[in-house]
C-alpha positions as CSV (number, residue, x, y, z in Angstrom):
1,M,157.1,228.7,133.7
2,C,158.8,227.9,137.0
3,N,162.0,229.6,135.9
4,K,160.0,232.7,134.9
5,N,158.4,232.8,138.3
6,N,161.8,232.3,140.0
7,D,163.3,235.1,137.9
8,M,160.5,237.4,138.8
9,M,160.8,236.4,142.5
10,K,164.6,237.1,142.4
11,K,164.0,240.5,140.7
12,F,161.3,241.3,143.3
13,F,163.6,240.3,146.1
14,Y,166.5,242.4,144.7
15,L,164.3,245.4,144.2
16,S,162.8,245.0,147.7
17,A,166.3,244.8,149.2
18,I,167.5,247.9,147.2
19,L,164.3,249.8,148.3
20,A,164.9,248.8,152.0
21,I,168.5,250.0,151.8
22,V,167.5,253.3,150.2
23,L,164.8,253.8,152.9
24,V,167.1,252.9,155.7
25,S,169.8,255.2,154.4
26,C,167.3,258.1,154.0
27,N,166.1,257.5,157.5
28,S,169.7,257.4,158.9
29,E,170.5,260.6,156.9
30,K,167.5,262.3,158.5
31,E,168.5,261.1,161.9
32,Y,172.1,262.3,161.3
33,I,170.9,265.7,160.2
34,A,168.8,265.9,163.3
35,K,171.9,265.2,165.4
36,L,173.8,267.8,163.5
37,S,171.0,270.3,164.1
38,N,171.0,269.6,167.8
39,T,174.8,269.8,168.0
40,A,174.8,273.1,166.1
41,S,172.3,274.5,168.5
42,M,174.4,273.4,171.5
43,I,177.5,275.0,169.8
44,E,175.6,278.2,169.3
45,K,174.7,278.3,173.0
46,E,178.3,277.6,174.0
47,A,179.4,280.5,171.8
48,D,176.8,282.8,173.3
49,L,177.8,281.9,176.9
50,S,181.5,282.3,176.0
51,E,180.9,285.7,174.5
52,A,178.9,286.8,177.5
53,I,181.7,285.9,179.8
54,A,184.3,287.5,177.5
55,L,182.3,290.7,177.5
56,H,182.2,290.6,181.3
57,Y,186.0,290.3,181.4
58,C,186.4,293.2,179.0
59,D,184.1,295.4,181.1
60,T,186.1,294.5,184.3
61,W,189.4,295.0,182.5
62,R,188.4,298.5,181.2
63,K,187.1,299.6,184.6
64,V,190.4,298.6,186.3
65,I,192.5,300.3,183.6
66,Y,190.5,303.5,183.3
67,D,188.8,303.9,186.7
68,H,191.3,302.0,188.8
69,E,188.5,300.1,190.4
70,Y,187.4,296.5,191.0
71,N,184.3,295.7,192.9
72,G,184.1,299.2,194.3
73,E,187.6,299.1,195.6
74,Y,190.7,301.0,194.4
75,C,192.8,298.8,192.2
76,T,195.6,299.6,189.7
77,D,196.9,296.1,188.9
78,F,194.5,294.8,186.3
79,N,196.2,291.3,186.4
80,E,195.3,291.0,190.0
81,A,191.8,292.2,189.3
82,L,191.4,289.7,186.4
83,A,192.6,286.9,188.6
84,K,190.0,287.8,191.3
85,H,187.4,288.2,188.6
86,Q,188.3,284.8,187.2
87,E,187.8,283.3,190.6
88,F,184.3,284.9,190.7
89,I,183.4,283.9,187.1
90,I,183.9,280.2,187.7
91,T,181.3,280.3,190.5
92,T,178.6,281.8,188.3
93,D,175.7,279.9,186.8
94,T,176.7,281.2,183.4
95,Y,180.1,279.6,183.6
96,K,178.6,276.3,185.0
97,R,176.1,276.2,182.1
98,L,179.0,276.9,179.7
99,K,181.0,274.0,181.1
100,Q,178.0,271.7,181.0
101,K,177.3,272.6,177.3
102,R,181.0,272.1,176.5
103,D,181.1,268.7,178.2
104,S,178.0,267.6,176.3
105,I,179.4,268.7,172.9
106,E,182.7,267.0,173.7
107,A,180.7,263.7,174.2
108,I,178.6,264.2,171.0
109,M,181.3,265.2,168.5
110,P,182.9,261.8,168.2
111,Q,179.5,260.2,167.6
112,L,179.1,262.5,164.6
113,N,182.3,261.1,163.0
114,D,180.3,258.2,161.6
115,Y,178.3,260.2,159.0
116,P,176.4,259.2,155.8
117,S,178.5,260.1,152.7
118,S,176.0,262.8,151.8
119,C,176.7,264.6,155.1
120,K,180.5,264.7,154.8
121,D,180.6,268.5,154.0
122,A,178.2,269.3,156.8
123,Y,180.3,267.3,159.3
124,N,183.5,269.1,158.2
125,E,181.8,272.5,158.5
126,L,180.5,271.8,161.9
127,V,183.9,270.6,163.1
128,S,185.4,273.9,161.8
129,I,182.7,275.9,163.6
130,Y,183.3,273.9,166.8
131,A,187.1,274.6,166.6
132,D,186.4,278.3,166.5
133,T,183.9,277.9,169.4
134,D,186.5,276.0,171.4
135,E,189.0,278.9,170.9
136,L,186.3,281.4,172.1
137,F,185.7,279.1,175.1
138,R,189.4,279.2,175.9
139,F,189.4,283.0,175.9
140,A,186.4,283.0,178.2
141,D,187.9,280.4,180.4
142,E,191.2,282.2,180.7
143,P,191.7,285.7,179.4
144,R,195.0,286.5,177.8
145,G,196.7,289.2,175.8
146,S,196.0,292.9,176.1
147,L,192.5,294.3,176.6
148,S,192.6,295.5,173.0
149,T,193.6,292.2,171.4
150,Y,191.4,290.2,173.8
151,S,188.4,292.3,172.9
152,T,189.1,292.2,169.2
153,K,189.8,288.5,169.0
154,T,186.7,287.5,171.0
155,T,184.4,289.8,169.1
156,D,185.8,288.6,165.7
157,L,185.6,285.0,166.7
158,Y,182.0,285.4,167.9
159,Q,181.0,287.1,164.7
160,K,182.7,284.4,162.6
161,I,180.9,281.7,164.6
162,E,177.5,283.4,164.2
163,K,178.0,283.8,160.4
164,S,179.3,280.3,160.0
165,L,176.4,278.8,162.0
166,K,173.8,280.8,160.0
167,E,175.4,279.6,156.7
168,F,175.6,276.0,158.1
169,K,171.9,276.0,159.0
170,I,170.8,277.3,155.7
171,K,173.0,274.8,153.7
172,H,172.5,271.7,155.8
173,I,169.6,271.9,158.2
174,Q,166.7,274.0,156.8
175,N,164.4,272.2,154.3
176,K,166.0,268.8,155.0
């Protein structure tokens, strides 16, 4: 009789331990998904701010090339105008918010590296999206190439990021 009670107690203990592990892993998965969701939102904001700055550069670039004007003054050297515009951009609130978002994401990304096994694909997708966002940021931070290639690359990158984020949210965030 004692052995039977001991066996039942052992089974109860093992089942309780397994249940606790399952509950903890479910909770940690939910917490991880919440971190992924928050980080995806931050990446989306970084991409939006980067695109806004890139569009501003494109407008300035076009105006100098076609109207020979920068800030109401005659200007034919678009490189000079872009350098002046870059000096202006880094003083704006938009740029300061962009840098702040970027710094926050840079601090969070290494923390996401310790993911539950069920979240491996989500992590890898978010890293890929962030790599594209980082490239867009670099275009916003320092424009390069010709107006045509700059405009095309930044637009294409932004659209790719938007599409990837939408797919990411549907696959990994919604209904979780």
